C-alpha angles and dihedrals in degrees: 000000000000125000117304106232126193117201110204125189106218130195113211116201090335087296128127119319112271115208107215125172113218116189124212103184095164098055121094116239092237091052093051092045091050094048094049092046090052092052091045090052087059090050089240093123141011115216139182125198118229118196123194129184112239134179126219129195125253119227088261090053091049088055090051091053089051101040105017133257122307092250095050091048089051090051090050091055091048092051092048090063113066092208094041133252124297111243089225090059096053093092092047092053101041102019118208090351092061097084094049091044091051092050094050094043089055090046091052091047093239096128138026136195123253112176108307094341141081117228132186117268097189131073096211129035108259126229114272096235094173093059091043093052093048090049089053091050090049091054100041106021093237145042128239093218105075094193093054091045091053090048091054089048091052089052087055092239094125136057119207116233142161131243113207120202131173127212107209129191134177116272129214091265096043115158139154091236129053112239119213110250121206115228101189133047105224130200089243091058091051093047095048096037091233091129088079092069098035123104111225128202108247115254119239103217091179094061115113118235123238114274113255111240109244143151123269133209115243114246089243090057091049093053091041090057090051090055092047091055091050091052093047091049089055095052101261128150118219115240122223108256103170094112107089095171117071135171120248086249094066097030097047118356099055088050092056092248107152118237090239092055114128090234088070094059121109088247091064105028135051110228122200118242100198116058097017099189139036129217119267115262117268091237098082092177090059090046091054092044090056089047091054095044091055101039107034105000131250142187092040096317127112090211128217095290099227133119102270114220119219089195091057089049091054095051113119120234139170101258113262094200139009089241085090086067091047089053091055092049093049090050089054090047089058088072088065108013113207139130111290142164123214134176138179137187116190147114127298129183133226128177093235134144110260116242140141093296104026135063132176088245131033141153126269125200113207135179127187126190123189118192143151113275094338116168142204088268089060089052092051091047092050092048089054092052095042097051092044087064086057091052095257112128101160114072136166129188126211125191112252141169127249123164093228102039130061121205098027130187136193113218121225127187131195111248109205093193095054092033093225144086115270130190111247104167154344131244145166150145114283112247118257093234089057094050100037091050087065093052098257114147120252092244093059105081127184132206128182144180138195141192139172122267093206097059099059090041092053091048092049095048095040097244124154098181119061090207088069088061105040132024140037094309095063114125108238091209088060090056095045098045103043116092127220116280137222116230092214086075097047102095107007 
């Protein structure tokens, strides 16, 4: 930091204003700024900061001012020797500066090479412009020639700094002594009448008050609440999702996922160590129906034709999808079959490598609709109405495969910002062998759909890395300062 200079406008004997510069090199900028602000608050002075860019010399530059530039010192050594200077001795004579001095002396045309020696290529010793320029910078803080100044900066001979000055003038309450200003009007002052002779500090009614420390909803919770309100408005009931650990029976088997499916490998699923297994469900008929559907086929299905393992079905896992919850709810619905609408929004867990778009845990939004003789057309119509409430009015559907739905469809929406179609969810009609195993009648059909909570949240808040939204690296200021969002602005 360069000198801190205070420019004071003095009045001598009520005569003309005398501009006198008074330097305070030993005072910190913050101290000076605080003092002036305090006096200005009392209307004793009016001040204006003036900032100027200045350059200071590095230790190497100081050496050049004292001894000369590397190139001129090299030329001096070459001239000293009648037969020139051996190239091998340049480092011995000038040390670490020898190589740079040799390069610049060649560039300036001051020396030339003859065999293994350097010889002078000038008749008269040239002006050491580098040293002269650095001396000028040292005296004035800058250089009039911008090109030469930039060259010195590139050579790392200069350090950029700032010179702070203040222009100070008398204020309406100027005085040579600081009067004590009262800040509060007390009951005692009012009772005694002393307030009439007191000088009060002026109130700043435009000053902002300190922010009250408070909690803040996470952006995911804000978007989650928007989705919940959409579901409630469309007649859905929220499913209980507080059970993160499920057995393989509910998480996979009831959803017609074969026990040899890659999703059930350790690379894709988190298995529980203690306890390892769960108890079998109380509904033994349902348990046997699932066994038959997988091993030999039932309810119109030929099954997967493999020896089904009850031990594998009892293994405990962190749920990989909230459809395990939907399966439980549909099984309960079988006790009193009737049209129903369920939804859930909660965490699921996958044994995946963490990157900008994947985490080992994320949120899944799921909706399930049970109705008499509903069809795929009903599902498409519902999807159209549901996503319109989110502000998405351009949808496409692509055939897909899911073990527990047939037919299945991936859902794509047109993203005006990205100018392309993006996948936003998955859907399908639950398979008859899955539903009839529970005891649901054939006429009661069920379709469902699911999407991620993180993807629309990232789009809305302009995030490209999921780790900026969820996890230990999330910026708390981001959570506190971002307002709630409206889903009707998410994709349009």
